C-alpha positions, 0 to 999 in steps of 0.5 A: 874039130877035137884036135888043134894042130900048131906047126912051126916051120922055117929055115934052119936055125930060125929058132923052131927047135929052141921054141919047141924046147920052151913050149915043152918046159911050160906044158910038158913038165911031166910027160910020157912018150907015145908011139903009133906006127912010125910016129913018135912023140910025147904027151902031157900028163893030162893028155890035153897036149902032144908033141911029134917027134923024138926028144933026146937032148940032141941038136937035132931032135923032133920030127927030124928023127922020125923017119922019112916016110912018117906021114901016113902013121902021123895022119893016122895018129891025129886022125884017131885023137880027132875021132876020140873027141877030146880036145887036143893040141898036137904041136909039130915042128921042123921039115919032116911034115912040112908039106901041104898034104899034112897041113891041109888034112890036119888044118893046121895053124902054121907059123913060119918063123924066120930070122935075118941072114946075120942072126942066121949066120950067127946061130949056125956058128954058135951051135957049131952046124955042119949043114951044107950050104947046098942044103941051107939053100934048099931049105930056104928056097922050100920056105920062100916057095911055100910062103909065096904059093899059100900067102903064108906070113912070115913071123920074124925071130931075131931077137929074144924079145921076138922069141918071148912074143912067139911063144906067148902066142903059141902058149895062149892059143894052145891053152885057150883051145883045151879050156 
């Protein structure tokens, strides 16, 4: 496989966007935007790394800014990268493409991150979230159901040390794949 997809999923405030910002800081210092139908993102100057989403500095950036029907264009984009044959890592984060169709067709390495309830509550307050309890409960249910159905391991992200450990794993995995 020429393309490795690394997918970060989890409940709101688990640290998905923060991790992806750190990945961008480490691998996308010089990047350019790309567009493939509804699929948008950035790629590193050497073309080895891609990240799906819109990165405009807003609170909810990344795949949250892509259209609800982006899946077909995202799969076509990854298929085109696969056909090109060059080793590439594609990073995806968030809820927009967090479904079995996307994950299985891309053979994604799925990392489901989570934090304990006290940490999540503090993070929601700290960033001034306006997400409703109903929405938050629906995202929790989706993650829990996915973990149970597909036997996915949860990765805890409660502390800066946890975040460092997860980031280190992501960067090591990505760099080893393209080297």
